[in-house]
N, C-alpha and C positions, 0 to 999 in steps of 0.2 A: 346164366349171370343174371345178380340182384343189380335188383334197382337199389336195395333198403340203403338210406344215408346214413352214416356215424352218426352221434349226438357228438357236438362243439364241446368239449371239455374247458373247453376257455377261447375270449375271440381276439389270442392273442398271441407269441411264441413262452416259449418256457425256457429261461437261460438255464440252461445248463454245465458244470463245467465236468466234463470225463476224463476217462485215464486209460492212454493212451496201451494198447492191446488187449481192451476191456471186449467185452459185448455185452449188448444194448437190446432191450426187445419195448419198442415204441409201440403204446398201444393202438391202435388204428381204427378203434369202437370206438373212442372216445368214452366209456363205460367202467374206466378201472378206478379203484379210489387210491390210487398209485399212479397218480398222472407226472411227467408225459409217458409213465413207462406201463409196460403190463401187468396187470393182479388178475387173469384169467380169464376176466369179467366177459369176453368177445363167446364164448362156447356157449351153443346154441343160434349166435347168429351165420354169418357169409362172411367174417374178419374174421380177418391172422395178423399177429402183430408181426413188425419189421423189425430184421434184427439189423444192429446198424456195428462195426469192429471199427472203435477209436481207431486214429493210425496213430495219433501222440497227446499230450495231455491238450487244453485248448476248452476255451468254454467252447460253447459252439447252443442255439435256438433249433431246440423243435418244432413242431409244428403241438397247435391246442388245440386250433381250432377241426380236425382233419380230415383238412383240405390240402392239403397242400399236394401241387405235381411233382414236385421233389422230394415224400418221405422218406427219411421220419423230418428231412429240417425245413423248416420252415421259407417259402417263396414269397410269401408275401399274399396271399390271395385271402387269406382274412380281413386286411384291407376292404374288400368288393361286401363281403359277407353284409344282412339288412341288420 
């Protein structure tokens, strides 16, 4: 297992309105130019995107610091980062 750390894309979450039934690929590496979603920038790293299927149309907060324990959604971990 790699000890590589993801890039902190943003030290706070991204508020995104998701569409019910749609799949989203959350960027786990922090390198995507399409945050918080994957654009393939993880290639060559130990990271893979996290698939999220929206159950309904609603606003959600996707993790921007890439350290959440409940990926892909924010769990407040960013509040403890330096």
